[in-house]
Every structure is written in C-alpha cells, then in structure tokens.
PDB file with one MODEL, atoms N, CA, C and O in Angstrom:
MODEL        1
ATOM      1  N   MET A   1       0.829  -1.202   0.000  1.00  0.00           N
ATOM      2  CA  MET A   1       0.000   0.000   0.000  1.00  0.00           C
ATOM      3  C   MET A   1       0.863   1.251   0.000  1.00  0.00           C
ATOM      4  O   MET A   1       0.356   2.371  -0.065  1.00  0.00           O
ATOM      5  N   GLU A   2       2.165   1.048   0.074  1.00  0.00           N
ATOM      6  CA  GLU A   2       3.059   2.193   0.094  1.00  0.00           C
ATOM      7  C   GLU A   2       3.077   2.870  -1.280  1.00  0.00           C
ATOM      8  O   GLU A   2       2.991   2.197  -2.308  1.00  0.00           O
ATOM      9  N   GLY A   3       3.187   4.168  -1.294  1.00  0.00           N
ATOM     10  CA  GLY A   3       3.189   4.913  -2.548  1.00  0.00           C
ATOM     11  C   GLY A   3       1.808   5.345  -2.991  1.00  0.00           C
ATOM     12  O   GLY A   3       1.640   5.850  -4.101  1.00  0.00           O
ATOM     13  N   THR A   4       0.826   5.154  -2.142  1.00  0.00           N
ATOM     14  CA  THR A   4      -0.526   5.580  -2.493  1.00  0.00           C
ATOM     15  C   THR A   4      -1.045   6.555  -1.445  1.00  0.00           C
ATOM     16  O   THR A   4      -0.615   6.542  -0.292  1.00  0.00           O
ATOM     17  N   ILE A   5      -1.956   7.381  -1.862  1.00  0.00           N
ATOM     18  CA  ILE A   5      -2.624   8.325  -0.974  1.00  0.00           C
ATOM     19  C   ILE A   5      -4.117   8.070  -1.118  1.00  0.00           C
ATOM     20  O   ILE A   5      -4.692   8.270  -2.188  1.00  0.00           O
ATOM     21  N   PHE A   6      -4.736   7.628  -0.032  1.00  0.00           N
ATOM     22  CA  PHE A   6      -6.157   7.291  -0.024  1.00  0.00           C
ATOM     23  C   PHE A   6      -6.498   6.280  -1.120  1.00  0.00           C
ATOM     24  O   PHE A   6      -7.596   6.309  -1.676  1.00  0.00           O
ATOM     25  N   GLY A   7      -5.564   5.397  -1.423  1.00  0.00           N
ATOM     26  CA  GLY A   7      -5.804   4.358  -2.417  1.00  0.00           C
ATOM     27  C   GLY A   7      -5.544   4.774  -3.846  1.00  0.00           C
ATOM     28  O   GLY A   7      -5.771   3.982  -4.761  1.00  0.00           O
ATOM     29  N   TYR A   8      -5.080   5.979  -4.068  1.00  0.00           N
ATOM     30  CA  TYR A   8      -4.775   6.462  -5.409  1.00  0.00           C
ATOM     31  C   TYR A   8      -3.274   6.617  -5.564  1.00  0.00           C
ATOM     32  O   TYR A   8      -2.585   7.028  -4.630  1.00  0.00           O
ATOM     33  N   THR A   9      -2.770   6.289  -6.741  1.00  0.00           N
ATOM     34  CA  THR A   9      -1.347   6.452  -6.996  1.00  0.00           C
ATOM     35  C   THR A   9      -1.040   7.917  -7.300  1.00  0.00           C
ATOM     36  O   THR A   9      -1.939   8.721  -7.547  1.00  0.00           O
ATOM     37  N   GLU A  10       0.229   8.234  -7.276  1.00  0.00           N
ATOM     38  CA  GLU A  10       0.637   9.610  -7.574  1.00  0.00           C
ATOM     39  C   GLU A  10       0.237  10.010  -8.992  1.00  0.00           C
ATOM     40  O   GLU A  10      -0.170  11.147  -9.232  1.00  0.00           O
ATOM     41  N   GLY A  11       0.354   9.070  -9.928  1.00  0.00           N
ATOM     42  CA  GLY A  11      -0.037   9.349 -11.313  1.00  0.00           C
ATOM     43  C   GLY A  11      -1.519   9.639 -11.456  1.00  0.00           C
ATOM     44  O   GLY A  11      -1.912  10.522 -12.218  1.00  0.00           O
ATOM     45  N   GLN A  12      -2.351   8.892 -10.718  1.00  0.00           N
ATOM     46  CA  GLN A  12      -3.794   9.126 -10.780  1.00  0.00           C
ATOM     47  C   GLN A  12      -4.152  10.486 -10.196  1.00  0.00           C
ATOM     48  O   GLN A  12      -5.016  11.185 -10.725  1.00  0.00           O
ATOM     49  N   ILE A  13      -3.492  10.859  -9.111  1.00  0.00           N
ATOM     50  CA  ILE A  13      -3.761  12.168  -8.499  1.00  0.00           C
ATOM     51  C   ILE A  13      -3.297  13.293  -9.424  1.00  0.00           C
ATOM     52  O   ILE A  13      -3.973  14.314  -9.553  1.00  0.00           O
ATOM     53  N   ALA A  14      -2.144  13.103 -10.067  1.00  0.00           N
ATOM     54  CA  ALA A  14      -1.642  14.123 -10.996  1.00  0.00           C
ATOM     55  C   ALA A  14      -2.581  14.278 -12.189  1.00  0.00           C
ATOM     56  O   ALA A  14      -2.849  15.397 -12.628  1.00  0.00           O
ATOM     57  N   GLN A  15      -3.082  13.161 -12.715  1.00  0.00           N
ATOM     58  CA  GLN A  15      -4.009  13.225 -13.851  1.00  0.00           C
ATOM     59  C   GLN A  15      -5.308  13.918 -13.461  1.00  0.00           C
ATOM     60  O   GLN A  15      -5.844  14.718 -14.227  1.00  0.00           O
ATOM     61  N   PHE A  16      -5.813  13.611 -12.272  1.00  0.00           N
ATOM     62  CA  PHE A  16      -7.023  14.271 -11.773  1.00  0.00           C
ATOM     63  C   PHE A  16      -6.782  15.783 -11.646  1.00  0.00           C
ATOM     64  O   PHE A  16      -7.607  16.586 -12.081  1.00  0.00           O
ATOM     65  N   GLY A  17      -5.654  16.158 -11.050  1.00  0.00           N
ATOM     66  CA  GLY A  17      -5.340  17.577 -10.880  1.00  0.00           C
ATOM     67  C   GLY A  17      -5.178  18.289 -12.201  1.00  0.00           C
ATOM     68  O   GLY A  17      -5.629  19.423 -12.359  1.00  0.00           O
ATOM     69  N   LEU A  18      -4.529  17.625 -13.163  1.00  0.00           N
ATOM     70  CA  LEU A  18      -4.346  18.244 -14.473  1.00  0.00           C
ATOM     71  C   LEU A  18      -5.679  18.444 -15.165  1.00  0.00           C
ATOM     72  O   LEU A  18      -5.964  19.526 -15.679  1.00  0.00           O
ATOM     73  N   THR A  19      -6.498  17.398 -15.178  1.00  0.00           N
ATOM     74  CA  THR A  19      -7.774  17.479 -15.896  1.00  0.00           C
ATOM     75  C   THR A  19      -8.706  18.514 -15.276  1.00  0.00           C
ATOM     76  O   THR A  19      -9.204  19.399 -15.972  1.00  0.00           O
ATOM     77  N   PHE A  20      -8.941  18.406 -13.970  1.00  0.00           N
ATOM     78  CA  PHE A  20      -9.917  19.294 -13.346  1.00  0.00           C
ATOM     79  C   PHE A  20      -9.315  20.653 -12.986  1.00  0.00           C
ATOM     80  O   PHE A  20     -10.014  21.666 -13.034  1.00  0.00           O
ATOM     81  N   GLY A  21      -8.035  20.690 -12.629  1.00  0.00           N
ATOM     82  CA  GLY A  21      -7.385  21.959 -12.310  1.00  0.00           C
ATOM     83  C   GLY A  21      -7.279  22.865 -13.528  1.00  0.00           C
ATOM     84  O   GLY A  21      -7.627  24.045 -13.471  1.00  0.00           O
ATOM     85  N   VAL A  22      -6.793  22.299 -14.633  1.00  0.00           N
ATOM     86  CA  VAL A  22      -6.680  23.091 -15.861  1.00  0.00           C
ATOM     87  C   VAL A  22      -8.068  23.403 -16.413  1.00  0.00           C
ATOM     88  O   VAL A  22      -8.285  24.477 -16.974  1.00  0.00           O
ATOM     89  N   GLY A  23      -9.004  22.473 -16.259  1.00  0.00           N
ATOM     90  CA  GLY A  23     -10.384  22.742 -16.699  1.00  0.00           C
ATOM     91  C   GLY A  23     -10.992  23.919 -15.956  1.00  0.00           C
ATOM     92  O   GLY A  23     -11.649  24.767 -16.558  1.00  0.00           O
ATOM     93  N   ALA A  24     -10.772  23.971 -14.639  1.00  0.00           N
ATOM     94  CA  ALA A  24     -11.266  25.099 -13.841  1.00  0.00           C
ATOM     95  C   ALA A  24     -10.566  26.390 -14.254  1.00  0.00           C
ATOM     96  O   ALA A  24     -11.194  27.447 -14.317  1.00  0.00           O
ATOM     97  N   PHE A  25      -9.264  26.304 -14.536  1.00  0.00           N
ATOM     98  CA  PHE A  25      -8.521  27.483 -14.978  1.00  0.00           C
ATOM     99  C   PHE A  25      -9.037  27.981 -16.326  1.00  0.00           C
ATOM    100  O   PHE A  25      -9.104  29.189 -16.550  1.00  0.00           O
ATOM    101  N   ILE A  26      -9.400  27.070 -17.223  1.00  0.00           N
ATOM    102  CA  ILE A  26      -9.957  27.451 -18.522  1.00  0.00           C
ATOM    103  C   ILE A  26     -11.288  28.166 -18.328  1.00  0.00           C
ATOM    104  O   ILE A  26     -11.543  29.180 -18.977  1.00  0.00           O
ATOM    105  N   LEU A  27     -12.141  27.651 -17.445  1.00  0.00           N
ATOM    106  CA  LEU A  27     -13.415  28.340 -17.181  1.00  0.00           C
ATOM    107  C   LEU A  27     -13.189  29.733 -16.620  1.00  0.00           C
ATOM    108  O   LEU A  27     -13.905  30.671 -16.969  1.00  0.00           O
ATOM    109  N   TYR A  28     -12.196  29.871 -15.750  1.00  0.00           N
ATOM    110  CA  TYR A  28     -11.874  31.185 -15.195  1.00  0.00           C
ATOM    111  C   TYR A  28     -11.379  32.132 -16.291  1.00  0.00           C
ATOM    112  O   TYR A  28     -11.742  33.308 -16.304  1.00  0.00           O
ATOM    113  N   MET A  29     -10.559  31.628 -17.203  1.00  0.00           N
ATOM    114  CA  MET A  29     -10.077  32.468 -18.306  1.00  0.00           C
ATOM    115  C   MET A  29     -11.219  32.875 -19.225  1.00  0.00           C
ATOM    116  O   MET A  29     -11.232  33.997 -19.732  1.00  0.00           O
ATOM    117  N   LEU A  30     -12.185  31.975 -19.449  1.00  0.00           N
ATOM    118  CA  LEU A  30     -13.348  32.344 -20.259  1.00  0.00           C
ATOM    119  C   LEU A  30     -14.151  33.447 -19.580  1.00  0.00           C
ATOM    120  O   LEU A  30     -14.659  34.346 -20.250  1.00  0.00           O
ATOM    121  N   PHE A  31     -14.269  33.384 -18.255  1.00  0.00           N
ATOM    122  CA  PHE A  31     -14.930  34.447 -17.508  1.00  0.00           C
ATOM    123  C   PHE A  31     -14.186  35.768 -17.683  1.00  0.00           C
ATOM    124  O   PHE A  31     -14.814  36.814 -17.846  1.00  0.00           O
ATOM    125  N   ILE A  32     -12.860  35.730 -17.652  1.00  0.00           N
ATOM    126  CA  ILE A  32     -12.058  36.946 -17.826  1.00  0.00           C
ATOM    127  C   ILE A  32     -12.274  37.527 -19.216  1.00  0.00           C
ATOM    128  O   ILE A  32     -12.418  38.742 -19.359  1.00  0.00           O
ATOM    129  N   VAL A  33     -12.300  36.680 -20.247  1.00  0.00           N
ATOM    130  CA  VAL A  33     -12.523  37.156 -21.618  1.00  0.00           C
ATOM    131  C   VAL A  33     -13.916  37.770 -21.730  1.00  0.00           C
ATOM    132  O   VAL A  33     -14.081  38.823 -22.346  1.00  0.00           O
ATOM    133  N   PHE A  34     -14.920  37.118 -21.136  1.00  0.00           N
ATOM    134  CA  PHE A  34     -16.280  37.657 -21.164  1.00  0.00           C
ATOM    135  C   PHE A  34     -16.337  39.010 -20.461  1.00  0.00           C
ATOM    136  O   PHE A  34     -16.968  39.947 -20.950  1.00  0.00           O
ATOM    137  N   ASN A  35     -15.672  39.103 -19.309  1.00  0.00           N
ATOM    138  CA  ASN A  35     -15.660  40.352 -18.559  1.00  0.00           C
ATOM    139  C   ASN A  35     -14.953  41.456 -19.351  1.00  0.00           C
ATOM    140  O   ASN A  35     -15.388  42.608 -19.342  1.00  0.00           O
ATOM    141  N   LEU A  36     -13.869  41.102 -20.031  1.00  0.00           N
ATOM    142  CA  LEU A  36     -13.158  42.067 -20.868  1.00  0.00           C
ATOM    143  C   LEU A  36     -14.045  42.571 -21.999  1.00  0.00           C
ATOM    144  O   LEU A  36     -14.063  43.766 -22.293  1.00  0.00           O
ATOM    145  N   ALA A  37     -14.776  41.665 -22.630  1.00  0.00           N
ATOM    146  CA  ALA A  37     -15.674  42.056 -23.725  1.00  0.00           C
ATOM    147  C   ALA A  37     -16.790  42.954 -23.219  1.00  0.00           C
ATOM    148  O   ALA A  37     -17.170  43.918 -23.883  1.00  0.00           O
ATOM    149  N   ARG A  38     -17.313  42.634 -22.039  1.00  0.00           N
ATOM    150  CA  ARG A  38     -18.410  43.423 -21.489  1.00  0.00           C
ATOM    151  C   ARG A  38     -17.945  44.819 -21.097  1.00  0.00           C
ATOM    152  O   ARG A  38     -18.616  45.806 -21.397  1.00  0.00           O
ATOM    153  N   GLU A  39     -16.794  44.906 -20.425  1.00  0.00           N
ATOM    154  CA  GLU A  39     -16.308  46.211 -19.964  1.00  0.00           C
ATOM    155  C   GLU A  39     -15.837  47.100 -21.114  1.00  0.00           C
ATOM    156  O   GLU A  39     -15.898  48.326 -21.018  1.00  0.00           O
ATOM    157  N   SER A  40     -15.368  46.484 -22.199  1.00  0.00           N
ATOM    158  CA  SER A  40     -14.903  47.286 -23.328  1.00  0.00           C
ATOM    159  C   SER A  40     -16.026  47.622 -24.300  1.00  0.00           C
ATOM    160  O   SER A  40     -15.807  48.321 -25.289  1.00  0.00           O
ATOM    161  N   LYS A  41     -17.245  47.119 -24.015  1.00  0.00           N
ATOM    162  CA  LYS A  41     -18.411  47.338 -24.881  1.00  0.00           C
ATOM    163  C   LYS A  41     -18.087  46.937 -26.325  1.00  0.00           C
ATOM    164  O   LYS A  41     -18.298  47.705 -27.264  1.00  0.00           O
ATOM    165  N   ALA A  42     -17.568  45.710 -26.474  1.00  0.00           N
ATOM    166  CA  ALA A  42     -17.075  45.236 -27.765  1.00  0.00           C
ATOM    167  C   ALA A  42     -18.189  44.941 -28.762  1.00  0.00           C
ATOM    168  O   ALA A  42     -17.923  44.909 -29.964  1.00  0.00           O
ATOM    169  N   GLY A  43     -19.393  44.730 -28.329  1.00  0.00           N
ATOM    170  CA  GLY A  43     -20.466  44.365 -29.246  1.00  0.00           C
ATOM    171  C   GLY A  43     -20.418  42.877 -29.545  1.00  0.00           C
ATOM    172  O   GLY A  43     -19.551  42.155 -29.052  1.00  0.00           O
ATOM    173  N   LYS A  44     -21.370  42.432 -30.365  1.00  0.00           N
ATOM    174  CA  LYS A  44     -21.453  40.992 -30.640  1.00  0.00           C
ATOM    175  C   LYS A  44     -20.260  40.494 -31.454  1.00  0.00           C
ATOM    176  O   LYS A  44     -19.667  39.466 -31.126  1.00  0.00           O
ATOM    177  N   PHE A  45     -19.910  41.218 -32.507  1.00  0.00           N
ATOM    178  CA  PHE A  45     -18.806  40.781 -33.354  1.00  0.00           C
ATOM    179  C   PHE A  45     -17.478  40.884 -32.616  1.00  0.00           C
ATOM    180  O   PHE A  45     -16.636  39.994 -32.736  1.00  0.00           O
ATOM    181  N   GLY A  46     -17.280  41.948 -31.861  1.00  0.00           N
ATOM    182  CA  GLY A  46     -16.051  42.109 -31.080  1.00  0.00           C
ATOM    183  C   GLY A  46     -15.909  41.046 -30.015  1.00  0.00           C
ATOM    184  O   GLY A  46     -14.812  40.546 -29.768  1.00  0.00           O
ATOM    185  N   THR A  47     -17.022  40.699 -29.382  1.00  0.00           N
ATOM    186  CA  THR A  47     -17.004  39.632 -28.377  1.00  0.00           C
ATOM    187  C   THR A  47     -16.653  38.309 -29.033  1.00  0.00           C
ATOM    188  O   THR A  47     -15.880  37.528 -28.478  1.00  0.00           O
ATOM    189  N   PHE A  48     -17.206  38.049 -30.196  1.00  0.00           N
ATOM    190  CA  PHE A  48     -16.880  36.825 -30.926  1.00  0.00           C
ATOM    191  C   PHE A  48     -15.394  36.766 -31.256  1.00  0.00           C
ATOM    192  O   PHE A  48     -14.763  35.724 -31.079  1.00  0.00           O
ATOM    193  N   ILE A  49     -14.833  37.861 -31.729  1.00  0.00           N
ATOM    194  CA  ILE A  49     -13.412  37.903 -32.067  1.00  0.00           C
ATOM    195  C   ILE A  49     -12.561  37.705 -30.817  1.00  0.00           C
ATOM    196  O   ILE A  49     -11.572  36.973 -30.853  1.00  0.00           O
ATOM    197  N   LEU A  50     -12.934  38.350 -29.711  1.00  0.00           N
ATOM    198  CA  LEU A  50     -12.185  38.173 -28.471  1.00  0.00           C
ATOM    199  C   LEU A  50     -12.180  36.711 -28.036  1.00  0.00           C
ATOM    200  O   LEU A  50     -11.131  36.166 -27.691  1.00  0.00           O
ATOM    201  N   PHE A  51     -13.347  36.080 -28.054  1.00  0.00           N
ATOM    202  CA  PHE A  51     -13.412  34.675 -27.659  1.00  0.00           C
ATOM    203  C   PHE A  51     -12.637  33.800 -28.629  1.00  0.00           C
ATOM    204  O   PHE A  51     -11.960  32.861 -28.209  1.00  0.00           O
ATOM    205  N   LEU A  52     -12.725  34.094 -29.919  1.00  0.00           N
ATOM    206  CA  LEU A  52     -12.030  33.288 -30.920  1.00  0.00           C
ATOM    207  C   LEU A  52     -10.518  33.374 -30.738  1.00  0.00           C
ATOM    208  O   LEU A  52      -9.836  32.350 -30.703  1.00  0.00           O
ATOM    209  N   VAL A  53     -10.004  34.572 -30.626  1.00  0.00           N
ATOM    210  CA  VAL A  53      -8.551  34.769 -30.564  1.00  0.00           C
ATOM    211  C   VAL A  53      -7.990  34.400 -29.196  1.00  0.00           C
ATOM    212  O   VAL A  53      -7.008  33.663 -29.113  1.00  0.00           O
ATOM    213  N   LEU A  54      -8.593  34.897 -28.132  1.00  0.00           N
ATOM    214  CA  LEU A  54      -8.038  34.682 -26.799  1.00  0.00           C
ATOM    215  C   LEU A  54      -8.300  33.275 -26.267  1.00  0.00           C
ATOM    216  O   LEU A  54      -7.614  32.830 -25.347  1.00  0.00           O
ATOM    217  N   SER A  55      -9.259  32.583 -26.817  1.00  0.00           N
ATOM    218  CA  SER A  55      -9.587  31.242 -26.333  1.00  0.00           C
ATOM    219  C   SER A  55      -9.056  30.143 -27.251  1.00  0.00           C
ATOM    220  O   SER A  55      -9.296  28.963 -26.997  1.00  0.00           O
ATOM    221  N   PHE A  56      -8.347  30.509 -28.300  1.00  0.00           N
ATOM    222  CA  PHE A  56      -7.881  29.521 -29.274  1.00  0.00           C
ATOM    223  C   PHE A  56      -6.886  28.535 -28.667  1.00  0.00           C
ATOM    224  O   PHE A  56      -6.886  27.359 -29.032  1.00  0.00           O
ATOM    225  N   GLY A  57      -6.041  28.997 -27.748  1.00  0.00           N
ATOM    226  CA  GLY A  57      -5.071  28.117 -27.115  1.00  0.00           C
ATOM    227  C   GLY A  57      -5.713  27.055 -26.250  1.00  0.00           C
ATOM    228  O   GLY A  57      -5.170  25.961 -26.102  1.00  0.00           O
ATOM    229  N   MET A  58      -6.862  27.364 -25.680  1.00  0.00           N
ATOM    230  CA  MET A  58      -7.572  26.390 -24.846  1.00  0.00           C
ATOM    231  C   MET A  58      -8.088  25.225 -25.682  1.00  0.00           C
ATOM    232  O   MET A  58      -8.275  24.120 -25.173  1.00  0.00           O
ATOM    233  N   LEU A  59      -8.314  25.475 -26.950  1.00  0.00           N
ATOM    234  CA  LEU A  59      -8.823  24.432 -27.834  1.00  0.00           C
ATOM    235  C   LEU A  59      -7.838  23.268 -27.925  1.00  0.00           C
ATOM    236  O   LEU A  59      -8.254  22.116 -28.043  1.00  0.00           O
ATOM    237  N   GLY A  60      -6.550  23.554 -27.872  1.00  0.00           N
ATOM    238  CA  GLY A  60      -5.543  22.502 -27.923  1.00  0.00           C
ATOM    239  C   GLY A  60      -5.648  21.550 -26.752  1.00  0.00           C
ATOM    240  O   GLY A  60      -5.553  20.335 -26.927  1.00  0.00           O
ATOM    241  N   PHE A  61      -5.845  22.089 -25.553  1.00  0.00           N
ATOM    242  CA  PHE A  61      -5.994  21.245 -24.369  1.00  0.00           C
ATOM    243  C   PHE A  61      -7.237  20.374 -24.476  1.00  0.00           C
ATOM    244  O   PHE A  61      -7.195  19.185 -24.160  1.00  0.00           O
ATOM    245  N   LEU A  62      -8.331  20.958 -24.916  1.00  0.00           N
ATOM    246  CA  LEU A  62      -9.566  20.191 -25.061  1.00  0.00           C
ATOM    247  C   LEU A  62      -9.440  19.143 -26.162  1.00  0.00           C
ATOM    248  O   LEU A  62      -9.924  18.021 -26.011  1.00  0.00           O
ATOM    249  N   ALA A  63      -8.788  19.505 -27.274  1.00  0.00           N
ATOM    250  CA  ALA A  63      -8.611  18.565 -28.382  1.00  0.00           C
ATOM    251  C   ALA A  63      -7.749  17.384 -27.946  1.00  0.00           C
ATOM    252  O   ALA A  63      -8.010  16.249 -28.344  1.00  0.00           O
ATOM    253  N   LYS A  64      -6.728  17.638 -27.134  1.00  0.00           N
ATOM    254  CA  LYS A  64      -5.866  16.555 -26.647  1.00  0.00           C
ATOM    255  C   LYS A  64      -6.681  15.537 -25.856  1.00  0.00           C
ATOM    256  O   LYS A  64      -6.522  14.331 -26.044  1.00  0.00           O
ATOM    257  N   ASN A  65      -7.544  16.014 -24.981  1.00  0.00           N
ATOM    258  CA  ASN A  65      -8.364  15.094 -24.187  1.00  0.00           C
ATOM    259  C   ASN A  65      -9.370  14.336 -25.049  1.00  0.00           C
ATOM    260  O   ASN A  65      -9.616  13.154 -24.811  1.00  0.00           O
ATOM    261  N   VAL A  66      -9.947  14.992 -26.035  1.00  0.00           N
ATOM    262  CA  VAL A  66     -10.898  14.313 -26.923  1.00  0.00           C
ATOM    263  C   VAL A  66     -10.185  13.255 -27.756  1.00  0.00           C
ATOM    264  O   VAL A  66     -10.703  12.152 -27.934  1.00  0.00           O
ATOM    265  N   ILE A  67      -8.997  13.581 -28.269  1.00  0.00           N
ATOM    266  CA  ILE A  67      -8.237  12.617 -29.070  1.00  0.00           C
ATOM    267  C   ILE A  67      -7.842  11.409 -28.216  1.00  0.00           C
ATOM    268  O   ILE A  67      -7.938  10.270 -28.671  1.00  0.00           O
ATOM    269  N   LYS A  68      -7.399  11.657 -26.982  1.00  0.00           N
ATOM    270  CA  LYS A  68      -7.053  10.556 -26.089  1.00  0.00           C
ATOM    271  C   LYS A  68      -8.268   9.674 -25.812  1.00  0.00           C
ATOM    272  O   LYS A  68      -8.147   8.451 -25.748  1.00  0.00           O
ATOM    273  N   TRP A  69      -9.438  10.292 -25.647  1.00  0.00           N
ATOM    274  CA  TRP A  69     -10.657   9.538 -25.375  1.00  0.00           C
ATOM    275  C   TRP A  69     -11.062   8.707 -26.595  1.00  0.00           C
ATOM    276  O   TRP A  69     -11.436   7.542 -26.457  1.00  0.00           O
ATOM    277  N   VAL A  70     -10.986   9.306 -27.791  1.00  0.00           N
ATOM    278  CA  VAL A  70     -11.378   8.594 -29.020  1.00  0.00           C
ATOM    279  C   VAL A  70     -10.435   7.422 -29.286  1.00  0.00           C
ATOM    280  O   VAL A  70     -10.882   6.346 -29.681  1.00  0.00           O
ATOM    281  N   LEU A  71      -9.138   7.623 -29.073  1.00  0.00           N
ATOM    282  CA  LEU A  71      -8.171   6.558 -29.325  1.00  0.00           C
ATOM    283  C   LEU A  71      -8.097   5.546 -28.190  1.00  0.00           C
ATOM    284  O   LEU A  71      -7.489   4.486 -28.333  1.00  0.00           O
ATOM    285  N   GLY A  72      -8.717   5.877 -27.067  1.00  0.00           N
ATOM    286  CA  GLY A  72      -8.730   4.962 -25.937  1.00  0.00           C
ATOM    287  C   GLY A  72      -7.404   4.889 -25.185  1.00  0.00           C
ATOM    288  O   GLY A  72      -7.065   3.850 -24.618  1.00  0.00           O
ATOM    289  N   LEU A  73      -6.672   5.965 -25.179  1.00  0.00           N
ATOM    290  CA  LEU A  73      -5.372   5.993 -24.480  1.00  0.00           C
ATOM    291  C   LEU A  73      -5.523   6.374 -23.034  1.00  0.00           C
ATOM    292  O   LEU A  73      -4.533   6.444 -22.307  1.00  0.00           O
TER     293      LEU A  73
ENDMDL
END
C-alpha cells in the first residue's frame, strides 16, 4: 500500500489535478474574456473575435483530451 494516498497512486492524483485543475482554470479564463468584452463594450462581433482569438489556445488542451478519449489511451 506504500506509494498511495487514499488508495490512489501519484499518477492518478496528478491526472485528476491536471484534468480538473486546468479545466477550472480554462473556465476562469473564459470568464475573464467575457468580462473584458463586457467592460470594453465590444459588441457581438467584437465579443466573438475576443473569444475566438483569446480562447484559441484552450482548444488545444480540449482537443488533446478528446483525441485521447477517441483513441482509448
């Protein structure tokens, strides 16, 4: 039982933290982008551009998880 915490291995805890920790951080960043669009009075098209450009990097993290799920890794 050595090397486990509450029955979970270090790798399982790290994977949980990465998935849910980064997921929570992504939601927080989306809130920041929304708040930026609202405070700058960007309008519908400006808000769309802000979300498209500033949120594009988050798509890579989400795509990685979807690809891993589809391939069964």
